[in-house]
C-alpha positions in Angstrom: 73.3 138.9 92.5 71.8 137.2 89.5 73.2 133.7 89.2 74.1 131.8 86.0 71.2 130.0 84.5 71.2 126.2 84.0 71.1 126.8 80.2 74.1 129.0 80.3 76.0 126.7 82.6 75.5 123.7 80.4 76.3 125.8 77.3 79.7 126.7 78.5 80.7 123.8 80.7 80.7 120.0 80.8 80.6 118.3 84.3 81.8 114.8 84.8 79.8 113.6 87.8 82.2 110.7 88.4 85.5 112.7 88.6 83.9 116.0 89.7 85.8 117.9 87.0 84.3 120.7 84.9 85.8 121.3 81.4 85.1 124.1 78.9 82.7 123.5 76.1 83.1 127.2 75.0 86.4 129.0 75.7 85.6 131.9 78.0 88.7 133.9 77.0 92.1 133.7 75.4 93.8 131.9 78.4 91.4 128.9 78.3 90.7 126.4 75.5 87.8 124.0 74.8 88.3 120.7 76.6 90.6 122.1 79.4 89.7 122.0 83.0 87.8 125.0 84.2 88.5 127.0 87.3 91.3 127.1 89.8 91.9 126.5 93.5 91.4 129.3 96.0 92.3 129.6 99.6 91.1 126.8 101.8 91.5 124.3 98.9 88.1 125.0 97.4 87.9 125.4 93.6 86.0 128.2 91.8 85.0 128.9 88.2 84.4 132.2 86.6 81.4 132.4 84.3 80.4 135.7 82.6 82.5 137.7 85.0 81.2 136.1 88.2 82.9 133.5 90.3 81.1 130.4 91.6 82.2 127.7 93.9 82.8 124.5 91.9 80.9 122.3 94.4 77.9 124.6 94.1 78.0 124.4 90.3 78.3 120.6 90.5 75.1 120.5 92.6 73.3 122.9 90.2 74.5 121.1 87.1 73.2 117.7 88.4 70.0 118.7 90.2 69.0 121.8 88.1 68.4 123.7 91.3 70.8 125.7 93.5 71.5 124.1 96.9 69.2 125.2 99.7 71.7 125.0 102.5 75.5 124.4 102.3 77.3 121.9 100.2 79.3 119.5 102.4 82.1 117.3 101.1 81.4 113.9 102.6 85.0 112.9 102.6 85.9 116.4 103.9 88.3 117.1 101.0 87.3 120.4 99.6 88.2 119.8 95.9 86.6 116.4 95.6 83.5 117.6 93.8 82.0 114.4 92.3 78.3 114.4 93.0 78.2 111.3 95.2 80.7 113.2 97.6 78.4 116.2 97.9 75.4 116.8 100.2 73.2 119.8 100.8 72.9 120.2 104.6 72.2 123.0 107.0 75.2 124.9 108.5 74.5 123.4 111.9 75.1 119.9 110.7 77.9 120.8 108.5 79.9 122.2 111.4 79.0 119.2 113.5 80.8 117.0 111.0 84.1 118.7 111.8 86.2 116.3 113.8 89.6 118.0 113.9 90.8 120.4 116.6 91.3 124.1 116.2 94.9 125.2 115.5 95.0 126.9 118.9 94.1 123.6 120.7 97.3 122.4 122.3 95.9 119.0 123.0 95.2 118.3 119.3 92.0 116.6 120.3 88.6 118.0 119.4 86.5 119.0 122.4 89.4 118.5 124.8 91.4 121.2 126.7 94.2 120.8 129.2 93.1 122.2 132.6 96.3 121.4 134.6 99.4 119.3 134.0 97.4 116.1 134.7 93.8 117.0 134.0 91.9 117.3 130.8 88.4 118.9 130.3 86.0 117.6 127.7 83.1 119.7 126.4 80.8 119.9 123.4 78.6 122.5 121.8 74.9 121.5 121.3 72.4 124.0 119.8 74.8 126.8 120.7 75.2 125.7 124.3 78.5 124.5 125.8 78.0 121.2 127.7 80.7 120.2 130.2 81.4 116.5 129.9 83.9 116.2 132.8 87.5 116.4 133.9 89.7 113.4 133.1 93.2 112.1 134.1 94.2 111.4 130.5 93.6 113.1 127.1 92.5 109.7 125.8 89.6 109.5 128.3 88.5 113.1 127.7 88.6 112.5 123.9 86.5 109.3 124.3 83.9 111.2 126.3 83.7 113.9 123.6 83.4 111.3 120.8 80.6 109.5 122.7 78.8 112.8 123.3 79.2 113.7 119.6 77.4 110.5 118.6 74.6 111.2 121.1 74.1 114.9 120.4 75.1 115.6 116.9 73.8 112.7 114.7 70.2 112.2 115.8 
């Protein structure tokens, strides 16, 4: 798919790098006017903007607008809030490191602690994924101890 050029992007949109908001410099159609905020939210809380019939993620456009090159990897929101698109909140990182930054449990996790699963009524298992391999961290008498083991392993394995 042919992506929008930098010249076309800056012709139709203005990006405020402090607020992370794009506004129209040229109205793309009858429903938008010059000076109004461009784009809309989509599922997952991310924002997207349509330019010349193609949709772009707003955080990707923010990166391109600022750096004049498309991101190499994935754009990560440092504060983890998906519609906070000011440039100091964005970083271009590989998928592996982006997923390692996730520190909330899956919806199916009954313990509500990342990396912790209840084994029995009084035992909690801690584990972590490192380079695609599941590492068993131990079995603990409390959820708090299992979570502490996971958090310590996360510091050791994920952020080197």
